[in-house]
N, C-alpha and C positions, 0 to 999 in steps of 0.2 A: 379303358381309364384316360380321363383327359391330359393332354399336356399340360407341362409347367406353363408354356407359354399360355394357353387359354386359360387355365386359372388364373395366372397372373392378369389378364384383361379383366379378372372380375373386381382388381383393386385401383389400377392403374389404365390410362390412356396409353397404348403403345404406339412409339412414332419410330419409324425406321431412319436410321443414322446413316444414309446412303444416298447414291444419284443412279444404282444400281435398278433399271427398270424390272429385268427379271427377279431379281429380290425381293423388291416392294409388292409387285405380283404377286409373288408364292407367300409371304407372311401377311398382306393384306393388313397393315398398318393405318390407324387414323389419319397421321399426319405423315411428312418426311421432311428433313432437314439436310441442308447442303452445306459445304462451304469450299473456298479454293482447293484445298487437298482433295477432296472428296470428289469435285469435278475434274481435278487434274486425274484421277484415278479413272473416271468416268470417260473420259477424252478418249482412252485406247479402248474401250469398250467397242464390241461389232455393231449393236443395236444402237449406236451413237452416230455412226459415221456418216449415212445420207445427210441427217440433220447438220453435223459440224459442215460438210461441204455446201450446202444451203447456206449457212451462217455466212460460210466465206465468199461463195459466188455473190451474195449480197454486196459485201466489203468491197471486194475488187472493184466492183461497178462505181463506187463514190469517189470523191473528192476528199483530200485531206494525205498530210503525209503518213508513213507506214506506223508510227509510234501513236499518232491519234487512232487510226483505224484499228491497229491491234488492241488497244484501250477499249474502243468501243465493241470489238467482236466477243470480248471475254465478258461483258454485261449480257450481249445478246445471247451468245451462248449460254450464260447461266438460266437466263429468264426461258431460251427454248427448249433446255432441257427441263427446267422448273415445270413447264406449261406440260410438257410430256407427263411428268408424274401427277400433276395436277389433273389430266385425264385418268388416272390411276386410283390414288387416293380419293376418299370422301372428302376431306377438311382442309390443311394448309400446308401450303410448300414455305419453306424457309429459306432466305435468298439472302446472302450476305453482301455489305459495302464491303470494298476494298479495305484491308489492314491497313493500308497505308494512311487510309484516311480518320484515322482512329481518333486522332488528336485534334481534329477540324470540324468544329461543330457545322458551322454553316457548309462546308465541301459535303459532310455526310447527309444532311438534311437534301441538297441539290441530286446528290445520287441516289437517294432512296425516292425521290422525285420521279428521276429517270428510270429507275426499275420499274416501278409502278405504272409507268407509262408504257414501257416496253410491254408489260405483261396486259396491259389492256389492248394494245395492237392486236394481241393473240387471243383474244376473248376471256383473259383471265382476270375476274375482277379483284380489287384491293381484299374485298372480304374472303377470298383463297390465300392469300399471300401475306407472310410475315418477314418483315425487314430484320434482318440480322445487323446486330451492331455490338461491337466489341465494350466491353463493362467501364469504359472510361469515363473520367467525368464528363468529357466532352462527347462520347458516343450516347452516356444518359441524358445530357441538355439534348441533344439533337433526338434524341426519342420522346421526350417531352414534347416538344414540338409536333413530331408528328403523329403523335397520339391524340392531340388536340386537332389534326387536321384529319382523322379517321384512318390512320395508316397505322395498323399495329403491328408491334416490335416485339423482336426474340433478341433479350440483352444475352450474349455468350461471352466467353471466358471470363466467368465470375466465379472467384477464388476465397472472397472476404464477406465476412459480416459488413464492412462500409459497403462495398458494392451491393450488395442485395438490399440494404437500406436504402441505401440512394433511388434504386430502382422503383422500389416501393412508393418512395415521397414522390416521385415523377410519372406515377400512374401508368407504368410498363404494363403491357399485356400480359408477356411470357420471359420469365429469367430462366439461364440454363447454367444452375450449377454445376461444375466438373466435380467428378468423382475419381476417376481414375488418376489423373495428372496431380490429384491434392495426395493421393496415397505413395504413387511415385517419387515424390519429392519427399514425403517423410521416410519413405523407405530407404531412399539414397542418405537420409540424414542419420537415422538410427541404427541402418545395416539389420532391419529384422523385419519379418513378415508378419501381417496383422490378421488374427481372425476377424471373419464379418462384426461381428457385435463390436469389436474396438477399431474398426478400419475407419482412419482419418477422414477418407473422401465420405465414405458413407454416413458419420457422423454430421460432418459439416452439412451434407444436402438434409439430415435429420434438423438441424438447428435451423437453416432457412425455412423450410417448412411451418417448423413451429413459431419462427418470428413471424411469417406472412400472416398465420392463423391467429396467433394472440394480438396481433396489430388489425386484425378484421380487413387486410389489403385484398383488395381485387386480383391481385396480378397471378399467374399460374405460374407456380412451381415445376422445372421438368427436368428432373436428375440426367444427366449427360456424361459420355466420356468413362465410359466403363472398361474394366478389364476383363472381368469374370463374370460368370452367372451367380456367382455367389454376392456380388455387390449387389446386382441388379435385385435379386431377391429380398436382400435385407433392405430395399425401398419399396417393395411393395406396398402401394398406398399412397404414394408421391403421386400427385395427381396426372403428370405426365412422365412418361420416360423414354428418351430416343437411344436406340439400342442398334448396333454394327449388325450386318445380318450375320455373321460367324457367331455370335451370340443368340441371335434368333433362331438359328439353327440348332444351336445345343439347345436350348429351352424349348423348341418343337418336338427334340429327339426324346427328349426325358419325360417321362409320367409321373404325374403326381400333384398332389394340392398345395399350394401356396398359400402360406397365411399372410393376414395384413401386417405390415410392421412399421408403416405410419401412418397416426392420427393427428391431422391436424386440430390443434385444441382452439376452445371458444375461443372467440375474440373478448379481451381486456380492455386495453387501450393502447392504442399507437403510440409508437415512440416519438421524441422529437425528430424534426426534419434536421438532416445533415447538411449544413453550409458548406460550402468549399474547402475553407481550409480545416472543417474539421474530417472531414471525407478523405483529404487527403494527408492529413495526420493517422488517422486509424487505419487507413489501407496501408499506409508506410512500415505502420508497427507489426506488420504481418509480414514475415521476410519470405514464407511461402508464396503469400498471394503478391506480391511485389514481383517477385523474380518469376513465376508461372505467368502472371498478365504478360510483361515483356515478352519472355519467351513466347506465348502463345501469338501474340502479335507479329512477331519475326516470322514466325515458322509460316504463318498464313500469308505472311508478305511474300514470302521466298516461293510458297508454290503458288501466288499468282504471278511471280516474275516467271517461273518455268513455265507455266503454262502462256503466259504473253510469247515467250520464246517461241515457242512451239506453234503457235499461232501464225507469228510474224515468216515463220519459216514455210508453213502451208500457204499464206498469204502469197509470197514471193515465189514460190516452187513453178 
């Protein structure tokens, strides 16, 4: 009997939410996503040490102060790891713009260009890369520009309908609405657990899928940030699902069929585009989304800083 992972693939494109090459090879996802937290974890993996040494060796030979070289090393390391992953997956690798740039449109665009150029030097074309940006107003505007340039984007840290709609309006290639963090917030507020059918994070992603379908938008919806396989299975049929190695292992170990749980409705009419004041007001009115977006940016920025500190120590060792 096939595993639940195998039958899930009939309904959704499976993406690995990890930088662990061994896990990626084991579960054969179509795409892979990374972020500063995942790269920080991968920094300690034995399989990446030669790659890290090569990146650091190149940085030691260059001019510039330590802070500048360290920042460049983080980007080069992210791209080097992403290039290794691109050799394994048939599809795309998502690589994130530094969280500290989440409120600076022009800086985000410049950073995206730098990342795409670093990939090109390693022989990985822009058609194999998705630039990840936080779903702030500024991040969405950066994505709008990049998409018109042929650089496709993955908008992450997405917690509200306003964020989703603004991404659709901007013609973003892919959005990653979060499941687990949404549910975490509601569990903390209510003090209760939720069955899969009433899970707030699952229902949020169902709503995003319904919105993209009814509006006839081309944006791909990819459920992200899962805590349990029940959450994953409750979103079977969402176009893409990015899943951690631990949950991929659980799904691979369980036999059984998976029923499709998400059906994108036929297009009726797109909603009116959101202007900036409306976006900010509607997002602000969602306490969960406001809190989790800010927290997510801080968390990624903290992990980026930790990674920079580790790299600086290795550079000066």
